[in-house]
C-alpha positions as CSV (number, residue, x, y, z in Angstrom):
1,M,-17.9,50.9,28.9
2,A,-15.5,53.4,27.4
3,K,-12.7,50.9,27.7
4,A,-14.7,48.3,25.8
5,K,-15.5,50.8,23.1
6,V,-11.8,51.7,22.8
7,A,-10.8,48.1,22.6
8,R,-13.4,47.4,19.9
9,I,-12.2,50.4,17.9
10,R,-8.6,49.1,18.2
11,R,-9.7,45.6,16.9
12,I,-11.4,47.2,13.9
13,I,-8.3,49.3,13.1
14,A,-6.1,46.2,13.4
15,V,-8.4,44.3,11.0
16,L,-8.4,47.2,8.5
17,L,-4.6,47.5,8.7
18,A,-4.3,43.8,8.1
19,A,-6.6,44.0,5.1
20,V,-4.6,46.9,3.6
21,A,-1.4,45.0,4.1
22,F,-2.8,42.0,2.4
23,C,-4.0,44.0,-0.5
24,L,-0.6,45.7,-0.9
25,F,1.0,42.2,-0.7
26,L,-1.2,41.0,-3.6
27,Y,-0.6,44.1,-5.6
28,F,3.2,43.8,-5.4
29,N,3.1,40.0,-5.7
30,P,0.6,39.2,-8.4
31,D,1.8,35.5,-8.6
32,A,0.2,35.0,-5.2
33,W,-3.2,34.9,-6.9
34,Q,-2.1,31.8,-8.8
35,N,-4.0,28.5,-8.3
36,P,-1.6,26.2,-6.4
37,F,-2.5,23.4,-8.9
38,Q,-1.8,25.6,-11.9
39,I,1.8,25.5,-13.2
40,D,3.8,28.2,-14.9
41,V,5.9,26.7,-17.7
42,D,7.5,28.5,-20.5
43,P,6.1,26.9,-23.7
44,E,9.5,26.9,-25.3
45,D,10.7,24.5,-22.5
46,V,8.1,21.9,-23.5
47,A,10.7,20.7,-26.1
48,L,12.8,19.5,-23.2
49,K,10.8,16.3,-23.0
50,E,11.4,15.6,-26.8
51,T,15.0,14.7,-26.2
52,Q,15.1,10.9,-26.3
53,T,16.2,9.0,-29.4
54,E,14.2,6.3,-31.2
55,A,14.7,2.8,-30.0
56,T,15.8,0.1,-32.5
57,S,16.2,-2.6,-29.9
58,F,13.7,-3.1,-27.1
59,L,16.0,-4.8,-24.6
60,A,15.8,-2.8,-21.4
61,K,19.6,-2.0,-21.5
62,D,19.3,-0.7,-25.0
63,V,16.2,1.4,-24.5
64,L,17.8,2.9,-21.4
65,E,20.5,4.3,-23.8
66,N,17.7,6.1,-25.7
67,L,16.5,8.0,-22.7
68,A,17.7,11.5,-22.1
69,V,20.0,11.9,-19.0
70,K,19.5,15.1,-16.9
71,E,19.2,16.1,-13.3
72,K,15.8,16.6,-11.7
73,D,13.8,19.7,-12.6
74,N,12.5,21.1,-9.3
75,S,11.4,24.4,-10.8
76,Q,7.7,23.7,-10.2
77,K,6.0,22.3,-7.1
78,Y,4.5,18.8,-7.3
79,Y,0.9,18.2,-6.4
80,R,-0.7,14.8,-6.8
81,K,-3.9,16.5,-8.0
82,L,-2.0,17.6,-11.1
83,F,-2.2,14.0,-12.2
84,Y,-5.5,12.6,-10.8
85,D,-8.1,12.8,-8.1
86,D,-9.3,9.2,-8.1
87,W,-8.9,6.0,-10.1
88,S,-10.4,6.0,-13.6
89,T,-13.6,4.0,-14.1
90,A,-14.1,1.9,-17.2
91,A,-17.3,1.4,-19.2
92,D,-18.2,-1.6,-17.1
93,G,-18.1,0.5,-13.9
94,C,-14.9,-1.1,-12.5
95,N,-12.1,1.2,-11.5
96,M,-8.4,0.9,-12.2
97,R,-7.5,-0.3,-8.7
98,E,-9.9,-3.3,-9.1
99,A,-8.6,-4.0,-12.6
100,I,-5.0,-4.2,-11.3
101,L,-5.9,-6.4,-8.4
102,K,-7.7,-8.8,-10.7
103,R,-4.7,-8.8,-13.0
104,D,-2.0,-9.3,-10.4
105,L,-3.7,-11.6,-7.8
106,H,-4.7,-15.2,-8.2
107,D,-7.4,-17.3,-6.7
108,V,-9.5,-14.1,-6.9
109,V,-13.1,-14.0,-5.5
110,L,-15.2,-11.2,-7.0
111,K,-18.4,-9.4,-6.0
112,G,-19.4,-7.4,-9.0
113,C,-16.3,-5.3,-9.9
114,K,-14.7,-5.6,-6.5
115,V,-12.0,-8.1,-5.5
116,Q,-13.1,-9.6,-2.2
117,S,-10.1,-11.8,-1.7
118,G,-7.2,-13.4,-3.4
119,I,-3.5,-14.1,-3.1
120,L,-0.7,-11.8,-4.3
121,D,2.8,-13.2,-4.9
122,D,4.3,-9.9,-3.9
123,P,6.9,-8.9,-6.5
124,Y,8.6,-6.4,-4.2
125,T,9.2,-8.7,-1.2
126,G,8.8,-12.1,-2.7
127,Q,6.3,-13.1,-0.1
128,P,2.7,-14.3,-0.6
129,I,0.0,-12.0,0.8
130,N,-3.6,-13.2,1.5
131,F,-5.8,-10.4,0.6
132,V,-9.2,-9.9,2.2
133,R,-11.2,-6.8,1.5
134,G,-12.1,-4.8,4.6
135,Q,-11.5,-1.5,6.3
136,E,-8.7,-2.9,8.4
137,T,-7.2,-5.3,5.8
138,S,-7.4,-3.8,2.3
139,S,-4.3,-1.6,2.8
140,A,-2.2,-4.8,3.0
141,I,-2.0,-4.6,-0.8
142,Q,-1.6,-1.2,-2.5
143,I,-1.3,-0.2,-6.1
144,D,2.1,1.3,-6.8
145,H,3.1,3.7,-9.6
146,V,6.3,2.0,-10.8
147,V,7.6,5.3,-11.8
148,A,6.3,7.4,-8.9
149,L,4.3,10.4,-10.0
150,S,6.4,12.8,-8.1
151,N,9.5,11.3,-9.7
152,A,7.8,11.6,-13.1
153,W,7.1,15.2,-12.3
154,V,10.7,16.2,-11.8
155,T,11.9,14.1,-14.8
156,G,9.7,15.7,-17.5
157,A,6.0,15.3,-16.5
158,L,5.9,19.0,-15.4
159,Y,5.9,19.7,-19.1
160,F,3.0,17.4,-19.9
161,D,-0.5,18.6,-20.7
162,E,-3.2,17.6,-18.3
163,Q,-4.4,14.6,-20.3
164,T,-0.9,13.1,-20.5
165,R,-0.4,13.4,-16.8
166,Y,-3.7,11.7,-16.2
167,D,-2.7,9.0,-18.7
168,I,0.5,8.1,-16.9
169,S,-1.3,7.9,-13.6
170,Q,-3.8,5.4,-14.9
171,D,-1.6,3.4,-17.3
172,P,-1.5,-0.3,-16.4
173,L,2.1,-0.3,-17.6
174,N,2.9,2.0,-14.7
175,L,0.7,0.2,-12.1
176,I,1.4,-2.9,-10.0
177,A,-0.1,-4.5,-6.9
178,V,2.4,-4.8,-4.1
179,E,2.7,-5.1,-0.3
180,G,1.5,-1.9,1.3
181,Q,4.6,-1.4,3.5
182,A,7.0,-1.9,0.6
183,N,5.0,0.7,-1.3
184,Q,5.3,3.1,1.6
185,D,9.0,2.4,1.9
186,K,9.6,3.3,-1.7
187,L,7.6,6.5,-1.8
188,D,9.0,8.7,-4.7
189,Q,12.5,7.2,-4.8
190,D,14.1,6.1,-8.1
191,A,16.3,3.1,-8.7
192,S,19.4,4.9,-7.4
193,T,18.0,5.0,-3.8
194,W,15.4,2.1,-3.7
195,L,15.0,-1.3,-5.3
196,P,12.7,-4.2,-4.3
197,S,14.2,-6.3,-1.6
198,N,13.2,-9.3,-3.8
199,T,16.4,-9.4,-5.9
200,A,14.7,-11.8,-8.4
201,F,12.3,-9.1,-9.4
202,Q,14.8,-6.2,-9.7
203,C,15.5,-6.7,-13.4
204,Q,11.8,-6.7,-14.2
205,Y,11.2,-3.7,-12.0
206,V,14.0,-1.6,-13.7
207,A,12.8,-2.8,-17.1
208,R,9.3,-1.6,-16.4
209,Q,10.5,1.7,-15.2
210,I,12.6,2.1,-18.4
211,S,9.5,1.2,-20.4
212,V,7.3,3.8,-18.7
213,K,10.0,6.5,-19.1
214,Y,10.5,5.7,-22.8
215,K,6.7,5.6,-23.5
216,Y,6.2,9.0,-21.9
217,K,9.5,10.6,-22.9
218,L,10.7,11.1,-19.3
219,W,14.4,11.3,-18.6
220,V,16.6,9.6,-16.0
221,T,19.2,11.2,-13.8
222,P,22.9,10.2,-14.0
223,A,22.6,8.3,-10.7
224,E,19.4,6.6,-11.7
225,K,20.9,5.4,-15.0
226,A,24.0,4.1,-13.3
227,A,21.9,2.1,-10.8
228,M,19.7,0.7,-13.6
229,L,22.8,-0.3,-15.6
230,E,24.2,-2.1,-12.5
231,V,21.0,-4.1,-12.2
232,L,20.7,-4.9,-15.9
233,A,24.3,-6.1,-16.0
234,R,23.0,-9.2,-14.2
235,C,20.3,-9.7,-16.9
236,P,21.4,-8.2,-20.2
237,D,18.6,-9.9,-22.1
238,E,15.8,-8.5,-20.0
239,P,13.1,-7.2,-22.3
240,T,11.1,-4.0,-21.9
241,V,7.4,-4.2,-21.2
242,G,4.6,-3.1,-23.6
243,L,6.9,-1.5,-26.2
244,S,6.8,-2.3,-29.9
245,D,9.0,-5.4,-30.0
246,S,8.5,-6.6,-26.4
């Protein structure tokens, strides 16, 4: 009995010591209280995203020259929730995923808002994909952010306000239906480390990335710009997408 009491007292002391240590840690490290989805950005640094020049030609190769060129800014940790929790829903009750499926697939069969089936001529692989909605089949086609959100984050989006981050996550300009595996292979890579295996689509892909980065005043890294220029050398007249003169 005495041994059990001693053991219980020791456990209580250990808990109290741990609590004291935790309180001391928080006292000397006040940043530990910070919400993990809250960022700490110097307001003066927001001007960093205002560095691109105004485009006078809207060919992709020309707009690329208007983008700022800098290395990635890894000063703030990326969280997807900083951009969005779920797809936006329009006034008709349809969400953005369904809207992109309806836009990019053909021979679409609908049930209300939801695409039940259709065919995607996958731009990333160049292969047709028969889409059938279902728990085991829907992931065959995924909606890709052409400029990956984590890439956007390190090339300027960490300086965006909450609304602008949400806007880029839901913008149809930055969304495209693609083969699920290709989307997984791409992850957050930029053009310097990943391009669609379908070479016929690479010019359009790079042009759309440039369009998104220009619209949202994101920058490109030196390696990314070099890779984009290499692609666009094959298609110097490739237009941008959704910009003023496109």
